[in-house]
Each structure stands twice: as C-alpha cells, then as structure tokens.
C-alpha beads as a LAMMPS data file, in Angstrom:
LAMMPS data file: protein, C-alpha beads

339 atoms
338 bonds

1 atom types
1 bond types

-500.0 500.0 xlo xhi
-500.0 500.0 ylo yhi
-500.0 500.0 zlo zhi

Masses

1 110.0

Atoms # bond

1 1 1 -99.557 -413.947 -287.288
2 1 1 -103.308 -413.854 -287.816
3 1 1 -105.664 -416.366 -286.281
4 1 1 -108.131 -417.662 -288.858
5 1 1 -110.174 -419.875 -286.554
6 1 1 -109.968 -419.689 -282.778
7 1 1 -113.507 -420.425 -281.625
8 1 1 -112.378 -423.189 -279.284
9 1 1 -110.044 -421.082 -277.168
10 1 1 -109.409 -422.867 -273.884
11 1 1 -106.652 -423.773 -271.459
12 1 1 -104.791 -426.916 -272.636
13 1 1 -103.743 -427.738 -269.040
14 1 1 -106.460 -426.227 -266.806
15 1 1 -105.170 -427.827 -263.575
16 1 1 -101.724 -426.266 -263.946
17 1 1 -100.504 -422.666 -264.013
18 1 1 -97.990 -421.184 -266.422
19 1 1 -94.574 -420.995 -264.835
20 1 1 -93.464 -417.471 -263.801
21 1 1 -89.950 -418.272 -265.056
22 1 1 -88.765 -420.331 -268.052
23 1 1 -88.427 -424.099 -267.546
24 1 1 -84.901 -424.817 -268.760
25 1 1 -84.061 -428.215 -267.282
26 1 1 -85.414 -430.309 -270.192
27 1 1 -84.358 -430.390 -273.835
28 1 1 -86.562 -430.093 -276.921
29 1 1 -84.380 -432.822 -278.457
30 1 1 -84.715 -436.288 -276.914
31 1 1 -81.231 -437.206 -278.161
32 1 1 -79.400 -434.454 -276.276
33 1 1 -76.954 -435.756 -273.680
34 1 1 -75.908 -432.411 -272.220
35 1 1 -78.024 -429.551 -270.934
36 1 1 -78.387 -426.778 -273.500
37 1 1 -78.578 -424.225 -270.660
38 1 1 -75.610 -425.055 -268.415
39 1 1 -73.747 -427.824 -270.239
40 1 1 -74.094 -430.406 -267.461
41 1 1 -74.828 -433.989 -268.448
42 1 1 -78.513 -434.895 -268.349
43 1 1 -79.707 -437.409 -265.753
44 1 1 -82.045 -440.132 -267.005
45 1 1 -85.014 -440.908 -264.784
46 1 1 -85.231 -444.655 -263.975
47 1 1 -87.758 -446.737 -265.961
48 1 1 -89.167 -443.941 -268.136
49 1 1 -86.095 -442.711 -270.072
50 1 1 -86.926 -439.033 -269.516
51 1 1 -83.834 -436.839 -269.229
52 1 1 -83.477 -433.713 -267.147
53 1 1 -80.723 -431.465 -265.834
54 1 1 -80.430 -431.881 -262.059
55 1 1 -78.560 -428.595 -261.665
56 1 1 -81.097 -426.504 -263.623
57 1 1 -84.047 -428.263 -261.970
58 1 1 -82.673 -427.515 -258.492
59 1 1 -82.087 -423.919 -259.576
60 1 1 -85.681 -423.721 -260.883
61 1 1 -87.416 -424.974 -257.726
62 1 1 -85.280 -422.739 -255.516
63 1 1 -87.237 -419.786 -256.917
64 1 1 -90.660 -421.314 -256.268
65 1 1 -92.608 -422.110 -253.115
66 1 1 -94.656 -424.891 -254.709
67 1 1 -93.430 -426.037 -258.111
68 1 1 -96.209 -428.666 -258.334
69 1 1 -98.520 -425.752 -259.211
70 1 1 -96.709 -425.496 -262.541
71 1 1 -95.480 -429.048 -263.177
72 1 1 -97.239 -432.400 -263.054
73 1 1 -94.493 -434.257 -261.195
74 1 1 -93.815 -436.771 -258.492
75 1 1 -90.625 -436.386 -256.563
76 1 1 -88.761 -438.092 -253.751
77 1 1 -86.027 -436.869 -251.469
78 1 1 -83.027 -439.127 -251.060
79 1 1 -80.024 -438.359 -248.821
80 1 1 -76.673 -438.816 -250.509
81 1 1 -74.164 -440.593 -248.169
82 1 1 -71.249 -438.330 -247.240
83 1 1 -72.472 -435.155 -248.957
84 1 1 -75.753 -435.380 -247.047
85 1 1 -77.558 -433.210 -249.552
86 1 1 -80.940 -433.776 -251.097
87 1 1 -81.181 -435.017 -254.650
88 1 1 -84.513 -434.532 -256.301
89 1 1 -85.606 -437.330 -258.586
90 1 1 -88.565 -436.277 -260.598
91 1 1 -90.872 -437.863 -263.068
92 1 1 -91.636 -435.193 -265.564
93 1 1 -94.914 -433.961 -266.945
94 1 1 -97.198 -436.918 -266.424
95 1 1 -94.675 -439.571 -267.415
96 1 1 -95.601 -441.130 -264.081
97 1 1 -98.804 -442.097 -265.909
98 1 1 -96.974 -445.085 -267.356
99 1 1 -98.271 -447.137 -264.436
100 1 1 -100.821 -444.799 -262.880
101 1 1 -104.486 -445.800 -262.757
102 1 1 -105.641 -442.415 -261.488
103 1 1 -104.897 -438.899 -262.686
104 1 1 -102.579 -437.149 -260.250
105 1 1 -104.162 -433.751 -260.923
106 1 1 -107.912 -434.494 -260.719
107 1 1 -107.873 -438.019 -259.170
108 1 1 -110.070 -439.333 -261.985
109 1 1 -109.894 -443.040 -262.746
110 1 1 -107.901 -443.693 -265.919
111 1 1 -107.385 -447.220 -267.261
112 1 1 -108.369 -450.160 -265.044
113 1 1 -108.097 -452.935 -267.639
114 1 1 -105.497 -455.611 -268.335
115 1 1 -104.183 -454.615 -271.769
116 1 1 -100.413 -454.378 -271.220
117 1 1 -99.994 -451.961 -274.147
118 1 1 -102.250 -449.457 -272.377
119 1 1 -101.007 -450.264 -268.876
120 1 1 -97.393 -449.512 -269.781
121 1 1 -98.239 -446.817 -272.313
122 1 1 -97.847 -443.082 -271.746
123 1 1 -101.369 -442.003 -270.704
124 1 1 -102.814 -438.544 -270.139
125 1 1 -106.105 -437.519 -268.540
126 1 1 -108.465 -436.017 -271.136
127 1 1 -109.811 -433.438 -268.655
128 1 1 -106.406 -432.189 -267.518
129 1 1 -104.699 -432.332 -270.934
130 1 1 -106.840 -430.911 -273.714
131 1 1 -105.938 -431.002 -277.403
132 1 1 -107.205 -428.484 -279.945
133 1 1 -106.565 -427.474 -283.547
134 1 1 -107.323 -424.657 -285.938
135 1 1 -106.025 -422.571 -288.797
136 1 1 -103.613 -419.634 -288.975
137 1 1 -102.484 -417.555 -291.918
138 1 1 -99.219 -418.490 -293.612
139 1 1 -96.717 -415.669 -294.036
140 1 1 -95.397 -417.495 -297.109
141 1 1 -98.607 -418.018 -299.078
142 1 1 -101.081 -415.738 -297.221
143 1 1 -103.447 -418.700 -297.055
144 1 1 -104.775 -420.625 -294.027
145 1 1 -102.586 -423.480 -292.779
146 1 1 -103.416 -426.120 -290.111
147 1 1 -102.122 -425.933 -286.552
148 1 1 -102.446 -428.472 -283.726
149 1 1 -102.033 -427.479 -280.075
150 1 1 -100.582 -430.319 -277.975
151 1 1 -100.747 -430.090 -274.156
152 1 1 -97.375 -431.780 -273.657
153 1 1 -93.676 -431.177 -274.392
154 1 1 -93.005 -432.825 -277.765
155 1 1 -89.258 -433.522 -277.671
156 1 1 -88.917 -435.672 -280.808
157 1 1 -85.701 -435.353 -282.838
158 1 1 -86.945 -436.768 -286.171
159 1 1 -90.023 -436.009 -288.244
160 1 1 -92.657 -438.673 -287.622
161 1 1 -93.980 -438.251 -291.160
162 1 1 -90.853 -438.727 -293.259
163 1 1 -88.130 -439.757 -290.792
164 1 1 -85.894 -436.773 -291.590
165 1 1 -83.804 -435.318 -288.800
166 1 1 -85.425 -432.127 -287.578
167 1 1 -83.572 -428.826 -287.915
168 1 1 -83.300 -427.055 -284.547
169 1 1 -83.203 -423.259 -284.629
170 1 1 -83.412 -422.694 -280.862
171 1 1 -83.977 -424.567 -277.586
172 1 1 -87.744 -424.559 -278.264
173 1 1 -88.074 -424.482 -282.076
174 1 1 -87.476 -427.072 -284.789
175 1 1 -88.827 -427.911 -288.215
176 1 1 -88.776 -430.535 -290.951
177 1 1 -87.241 -429.192 -294.158
178 1 1 -88.942 -431.925 -296.179
179 1 1 -92.527 -431.775 -294.863
180 1 1 -92.408 -428.068 -293.914
181 1 1 -93.771 -428.824 -290.435
182 1 1 -92.765 -426.498 -287.576
183 1 1 -92.725 -427.413 -283.866
184 1 1 -92.823 -424.565 -281.339
185 1 1 -92.569 -425.280 -277.611
186 1 1 -93.469 -422.883 -274.800
187 1 1 -91.000 -423.069 -271.913
188 1 1 -93.428 -421.425 -269.511
189 1 1 -96.176 -424.022 -270.066
190 1 1 -94.338 -427.032 -271.562
191 1 1 -96.827 -427.425 -274.394
192 1 1 -96.224 -427.597 -278.156
193 1 1 -97.709 -426.067 -281.295
194 1 1 -97.378 -428.066 -284.531
195 1 1 -97.746 -425.874 -287.627
196 1 1 -98.175 -427.487 -291.041
197 1 1 -96.602 -424.802 -293.217
198 1 1 -94.711 -421.584 -292.615
199 1 1 -95.669 -418.515 -290.630
200 1 1 -93.572 -415.884 -288.885
201 1 1 -95.062 -416.173 -285.386
202 1 1 -96.621 -418.685 -283.030
203 1 1 -98.731 -418.033 -279.930
204 1 1 -98.921 -420.315 -276.905
205 1 1 -102.474 -421.534 -276.385
206 1 1 -102.124 -421.256 -272.583
207 1 1 -100.085 -418.177 -271.639
208 1 1 -100.584 -416.336 -274.957
209 1 1 -96.890 -415.546 -275.312
210 1 1 -95.896 -414.938 -278.939
211 1 1 -92.676 -416.393 -280.371
212 1 1 -91.008 -415.324 -283.594
213 1 1 -90.275 -418.263 -285.875
214 1 1 -86.831 -418.690 -287.439
215 1 1 -86.454 -420.814 -290.555
216 1 1 -83.315 -421.182 -292.690
217 1 1 -84.779 -420.612 -296.142
218 1 1 -81.482 -421.687 -297.741
219 1 1 -82.179 -425.279 -296.647
220 1 1 -85.577 -425.226 -298.312
221 1 1 -85.265 -423.066 -301.401
222 1 1 -83.164 -423.835 -304.456
223 1 1 -82.676 -420.254 -305.592
224 1 1 -84.727 -420.833 -308.755
225 1 1 -88.096 -419.115 -308.239
226 1 1 -89.927 -421.396 -310.683
227 1 1 -88.598 -424.554 -309.030
228 1 1 -89.310 -423.176 -305.541
229 1 1 -92.903 -422.306 -306.467
230 1 1 -93.363 -425.761 -307.992
231 1 1 -92.122 -427.577 -304.861
232 1 1 -94.018 -425.254 -302.526
233 1 1 -97.335 -425.932 -304.250
234 1 1 -96.811 -429.680 -303.764
235 1 1 -96.297 -429.235 -300.003
236 1 1 -99.172 -426.777 -299.644
237 1 1 -101.505 -429.263 -301.315
238 1 1 -100.438 -431.991 -298.872
239 1 1 -101.107 -429.735 -295.877
240 1 1 -104.467 -428.675 -297.291
241 1 1 -105.451 -432.341 -297.538
242 1 1 -104.786 -433.017 -293.858
243 1 1 -107.828 -434.522 -292.199
244 1 1 -108.293 -431.772 -289.623
245 1 1 -112.060 -432.317 -289.486
246 1 1 -111.566 -436.044 -288.821
247 1 1 -108.896 -435.199 -286.260
248 1 1 -111.333 -432.911 -284.418
249 1 1 -113.977 -435.634 -284.401
250 1 1 -111.472 -438.086 -282.976
251 1 1 -110.601 -435.637 -280.209
252 1 1 -114.293 -435.235 -279.307
253 1 1 -114.622 -438.995 -278.851
254 1 1 -111.741 -439.323 -276.393
255 1 1 -112.825 -441.002 -273.145
256 1 1 -111.208 -440.704 -269.721
257 1 1 -107.654 -440.867 -271.026
258 1 1 -105.650 -440.984 -274.251
259 1 1 -102.281 -442.216 -275.482
260 1 1 -100.408 -439.231 -276.989
261 1 1 -98.545 -441.633 -279.276
262 1 1 -101.741 -442.526 -281.134
263 1 1 -103.480 -439.137 -281.227
264 1 1 -101.734 -437.698 -284.253
265 1 1 -101.384 -440.951 -286.179
266 1 1 -104.098 -440.150 -288.712
267 1 1 -102.581 -436.724 -289.370
268 1 1 -99.061 -438.063 -289.818
269 1 1 -100.257 -440.955 -291.951
270 1 1 -101.840 -438.462 -294.337
271 1 1 -98.623 -436.454 -294.625
272 1 1 -96.484 -439.593 -294.849
273 1 1 -98.641 -441.214 -297.531
274 1 1 -98.588 -438.170 -299.754
275 1 1 -94.923 -437.377 -299.056
276 1 1 -93.888 -440.669 -300.637
277 1 1 -95.130 -439.529 -304.042
278 1 1 -93.978 -435.894 -303.757
279 1 1 -90.673 -434.189 -304.524
280 1 1 -88.188 -432.406 -302.307
281 1 1 -85.304 -430.004 -302.808
282 1 1 -81.979 -431.721 -302.054
283 1 1 -78.968 -429.427 -301.521
284 1 1 -75.851 -430.342 -303.515
285 1 1 -73.975 -430.784 -300.206
286 1 1 -76.081 -433.918 -299.612
287 1 1 -74.234 -435.772 -302.402
288 1 1 -70.769 -437.331 -302.181
289 1 1 -68.680 -439.681 -304.354
290 1 1 -70.039 -438.036 -307.505
291 1 1 -68.751 -439.506 -310.770
292 1 1 -69.844 -439.121 -314.379
293 1 1 -71.195 -442.300 -315.972
294 1 1 -72.762 -441.108 -319.235
295 1 1 -74.366 -438.436 -321.366
296 1 1 -77.643 -438.134 -323.216
297 1 1 -81.154 -436.711 -323.150
298 1 1 -79.986 -433.067 -322.994
299 1 1 -77.806 -433.696 -319.966
300 1 1 -74.962 -435.520 -318.215
301 1 1 -75.589 -438.580 -315.997
302 1 1 -73.783 -439.078 -312.680
303 1 1 -73.705 -441.657 -309.905
304 1 1 -73.537 -440.363 -306.325
305 1 1 -74.180 -441.209 -302.680
306 1 1 -77.131 -439.371 -301.146
307 1 1 -76.205 -438.898 -297.476
308 1 1 -79.707 -438.606 -295.985
309 1 1 -81.244 -440.868 -298.595
310 1 1 -84.854 -441.230 -299.793
311 1 1 -87.881 -441.829 -297.591
312 1 1 -89.060 -445.420 -297.322
313 1 1 -91.884 -446.405 -294.937
314 1 1 -91.440 -443.210 -292.951
315 1 1 -87.675 -443.537 -292.507
316 1 1 -84.648 -442.248 -294.389
317 1 1 -82.488 -444.786 -296.201
318 1 1 -79.079 -443.325 -295.335
319 1 1 -76.156 -443.292 -297.795
320 1 1 -78.240 -444.464 -300.748
321 1 1 -76.575 -444.810 -304.176
322 1 1 -78.530 -442.635 -306.634
323 1 1 -78.372 -441.423 -310.228
324 1 1 -78.175 -437.685 -310.938
325 1 1 -78.822 -435.843 -314.164
326 1 1 -77.506 -432.359 -314.873
327 1 1 -79.458 -430.626 -317.621
328 1 1 -77.567 -428.465 -320.061
329 1 1 -78.461 -424.768 -319.712
330 1 1 -80.299 -425.593 -316.470
331 1 1 -79.657 -422.071 -315.166
332 1 1 -82.151 -420.682 -317.644
333 1 1 -84.993 -423.153 -316.965
334 1 1 -88.386 -421.444 -317.276
335 1 1 -91.711 -422.176 -315.604
336 1 1 -92.804 -424.160 -318.677
337 1 1 -90.237 -426.839 -317.773
338 1 1 -92.361 -427.802 -314.737
339 1 1 -95.648 -428.161 -316.593

Bonds

1 1 1 2
2 1 2 3
3 1 3 4
4 1 4 5
5 1 5 6
6 1 6 7
7 1 7 8
8 1 8 9
9 1 9 10
10 1 10 11
11 1 11 12
12 1 12 13
13 1 13 14
14 1 14 15
15 1 15 16
16 1 16 17
17 1 17 18
18 1 18 19
19 1 19 20
20 1 20 21
21 1 21 22
22 1 22 23
23 1 23 24
24 1 24 25
25 1 25 26
26 1 26 27
27 1 27 28
28 1 28 29
29 1 29 30
30 1 30 31
31 1 31 32
32 1 32 33
33 1 33 34
34 1 34 35
35 1 35 36
36 1 36 37
37 1 37 38
38 1 38 39
39 1 39 40
40 1 40 41
41 1 41 42
42 1 42 43
43 1 43 44
44 1 44 45
45 1 45 46
46 1 46 47
47 1 47 48
48 1 48 49
49 1 49 50
50 1 50 51
51 1 51 52
52 1 52 53
53 1 53 54
54 1 54 55
55 1 55 56
56 1 56 57
57 1 57 58
58 1 58 59
59 1 59 60
60 1 60 61
61 1 61 62
62 1 62 63
63 1 63 64
64 1 64 65
65 1 65 66
66 1 66 67
67 1 67 68
68 1 68 69
69 1 69 70
70 1 70 71
71 1 71 72
72 1 72 73
73 1 73 74
74 1 74 75
75 1 75 76
76 1 76 77
77 1 77 78
78 1 78 79
79 1 79 80
80 1 80 81
81 1 81 82
82 1 82 83
83 1 83 84
84 1 84 85
85 1 85 86
86 1 86 87
87 1 87 88
88 1 88 89
89 1 89 90
90 1 90 91
91 1 91 92
92 1 92 93
93 1 93 94
94 1 94 95
95 1 95 96
96 1 96 97
97 1 97 98
98 1 98 99
99 1 99 100
100 1 100 101
101 1 101 102
102 1 102 103
103 1 103 104
104 1 104 105
105 1 105 106
106 1 106 107
107 1 107 108
108 1 108 109
109 1 109 110
110 1 110 111
111 1 111 112
112 1 112 113
113 1 113 114
114 1 114 115
115 1 115 116
116 1 116 117
117 1 117 118
118 1 118 119
119 1 119 120
120 1 120 121
121 1 121 122
122 1 122 123
123 1 123 124
124 1 124 125
125 1 125 126
126 1 126 127
127 1 127 128
128 1 128 129
129 1 129 130
130 1 130 131
131 1 131 132
132 1 132 133
133 1 133 134
134 1 134 135
135 1 135 136
136 1 136 137
137 1 137 138
138 1 138 139
139 1 139 140
140 1 140 141
141 1 141 142
142 1 142 143
143 1 143 144
144 1 144 145
145 1 145 146
146 1 146 147
147 1 147 148
148 1 148 149
149 1 149 150
150 1 150 151
151 1 151 152
152 1 152 153
153 1 153 154
154 1 154 155
155 1 155 156
156 1 156 157
157 1 157 158
158 1 158 159
159 1 159 160
160 1 160 161
161 1 161 162
162 1 162 163
163 1 163 164
164 1 164 165
165 1 165 166
166 1 166 167
167 1 167 168
168 1 168 169
169 1 169 170
170 1 170 171
171 1 171 172
172 1 172 173
173 1 173 174
174 1 174 175
175 1 175 176
176 1 176 177
177 1 177 178
178 1 178 179
179 1 179 180
180 1 180 181
181 1 181 182
182 1 182 183
183 1 183 184
184 1 184 185
185 1 185 186
186 1 186 187
187 1 187 188
188 1 188 189
189 1 189 190
190 1 190 191
191 1 191 192
192 1 192 193
193 1 193 194
194 1 194 195
195 1 195 196
196 1 196 197
197 1 197 198
198 1 198 199
199 1 199 200
200 1 200 201
201 1 201 202
202 1 202 203
203 1 203 204
204 1 204 205
205 1 205 206
206 1 206 207
207 1 207 208
208 1 208 209
209 1 209 210
210 1 210 211
211 1 211 212
212 1 212 213
213 1 213 214
214 1 214 215
215 1 215 216
216 1 216 217
217 1 217 218
218 1 218 219
219 1 219 220
220 1 220 221
221 1 221 222
222 1 222 223
223 1 223 224
224 1 224 225
225 1 225 226
226 1 226 227
227 1 227 228
228 1 228 229
229 1 229 230
230 1 230 231
231 1 231 232
232 1 232 233
233 1 233 234
234 1 234 235
235 1 235 236
236 1 236 237
237 1 237 238
238 1 238 239
239 1 239 240
240 1 240 241
241 1 241 242
242 1 242 243
243 1 243 244
244 1 244 245
245 1 245 246
246 1 246 247
247 1 247 248
248 1 248 249
249 1 249 250
250 1 250 251
251 1 251 252
252 1 252 253
253 1 253 254
254 1 254 255
255 1 255 256
256 1 256 257
257 1 257 258
258 1 258 259
259 1 259 260
260 1 260 261
261 1 261 262
262 1 262 263
263 1 263 264
264 1 264 265
265 1 265 266
266 1 266 267
267 1 267 268
268 1 268 269
269 1 269 270
270 1 270 271
271 1 271 272
272 1 272 273
273 1 273 274
274 1 274 275
275 1 275 276
276 1 276 277
277 1 277 278
278 1 278 279
279 1 279 280
280 1 280 281
281 1 281 282
282 1 282 283
283 1 283 284
284 1 284 285
285 1 285 286
286 1 286 287
287 1 287 288
288 1 288 289
289 1 289 290
290 1 290 291
291 1 291 292
292 1 292 293
293 1 293 294
294 1 294 295
295 1 295 296
296 1 296 297
297 1 297 298
298 1 298 299
299 1 299 300
300 1 300 301
301 1 301 302
302 1 302 303
303 1 303 304
304 1 304 305
305 1 305 306
306 1 306 307
307 1 307 308
308 1 308 309
309 1 309 310
310 1 310 311
311 1 311 312
312 1 312 313
313 1 313 314
314 1 314 315
315 1 315 316
316 1 316 317
317 1 317 318
318 1 318 319
319 1 319 320
320 1 320 321
321 1 321 322
322 1 322 323
323 1 323 324
324 1 324 325
325 1 325 326
326 1 326 327
327 1 327 328
328 1 328 329
329 1 329 330
330 1 330 331
331 1 331 332
332 1 332 333
333 1 333 334
334 1 334 335
335 1 335 336
336 1 336 337
337 1 337 338
338 1 338 339
C-alpha cells in the first residue's frame, strides 16, 4: 500500500495508548450474539446496547495494571451473592458520553444545552477523538482512492450507503460488495479505517500496524472481463466524486464535541445518491423461483425472486419479484456491447 497524501499525520486518540495485546472482547458486527473469540454469549450493557464478552474482558484486564490507559471506560465492581466474585460492568469506548456533559479523558465541557437529541446522542470530544482523511493507491486500478480514519470502533453490520449486508472476512475486516467500501478495524487501538475502493493493505493511523486486506473477488466479479471493467469504472467514478474536500472542511469546523452518527452523512449521501442510478453485479445464486415467461429481443425472458432485492432509499427490498433476460450467445459478448 502506498500513501498518496499523509500530510496530516496525527494520533486519532491522543489521550489513550495503543493496547499491548489485542482487544478481543467486542465484535466488529453489532448483530453478533456470541463472542467470536471464545464462543460465550455477549453481555449487553444496560441503557446503551453495547455488547461485550465478560470472559474475554476479564481475561484482558488480568494482563494489565491499568486498562484505563488503553480504553475510555467507566466500570463498577458489584459482588455477586453466593459466588462472591467481582463482575465488571463496563461502558465501552466513550459510550458513557450518552449522558456525559464533560469529557472523561480531558475534563473539557461538552454539551450543556437542552436539546434532547444531543443530550441522549453518542458524543465524542473533538480534542480526544480526531478524525482525518486522505488518499491511498488502489491495488486494483493503481489510482488514488479516498480513505477516512475514524477514531472509534465502527461495528455496523450493513452498509450505510446502500443497505446491503456487509461481507465479513475476519473479526476486524468487512466490506460492501455493492459499493466497494472496505472497513478495517485495529484491535490494538479500537479505531477504524474506511476505504472507498480496493487496496491490498491498510495501516492503522495510531499504532501504524499494517493489515493485509482479504476480498472475495468471486462475489464482485462476473468472470467476463469486459463486464467487470464496465462495472468497476462506474464504482470508481462514484468514489472519485466523494466530497472529501467538503468533508475536511466540516471536520475543521467541529466545536467541542461531535456526534459520530452525523459526521459521515455527507459522504454516505454522495455514495447513496449515485448508487441508486448505478449498476451492480448480481450472482445467479441470488435468484430463486426462476420461470420462463417469454422470448424476444435476442433473448429469453424470465421471472424470478431476487433474494437481497434492489436498493430503495438506502435499504434493500428483500425478496423482490424481478424480470430477467438471458441474451443469446451472451458468452461471447464483446466490449462494444457496453458502449
């Protein structure tokens, strides 16, 4: 991986240190019910819906003298009746900021107003959690592609641009096969890189560890080089039109705090808006109940059920009835067919 623009190199979480051992007690998928590391059922923290593995968390802090050096957490110790052991209830990675008026790390005043949306919203201190962006070179096109460095653990399970379920390739990597957006998490720093396009490596902005990226090309490519090039150019154009400059200006104007939910809205809206009018490769396995209903126009017409369904207002319309057309001699389609 080659960095194209890295002038603004800084620590995304300057008040915290990178963990000396991997942080394995949280999932990169918010919908997971069982720990990917040990298989135990996740415990849900009261009032903030954050899940964690009690067993792996206890194992993690047993190795450290002061885990608050690496994690922004509050914790309480509660005796458990007959067992008389200590259960640690933690509020992970600034999720305590739902009701906090002051940053736990730097003590800075956050929001003191009365707007309930902000009061009960997930807030982060702009000094202790710093966002940045830049460009890296794509291993697929050898051209610069945008990257955003988020200072928090981004455990979404569906693409926020198109609504497709993300494909998970490891406990800290996932990607959208439709939008070609990759999410790479660092388990030593609990921060996330979002890459708009494909590259073979990703480097953590904080600890500088490099991760190899795994992508199942079979889920993205059709096998026809002309069709693949055609679809790839559409996605590359969408990524090139991302408003990175506007995003950077928005970041510069952040005050004492920010709501992570709203930070990337302009970026995702750009991808979402253009995705609606673009095309995607749909594997044949996505169609069921296929039946022939006619013939004409150099092909055969079928009716089928598309399992994932098309994108509508950022969400997939599951099990949509669609019409398919199979062109005669489609195996010998040339590049002129796509012009």
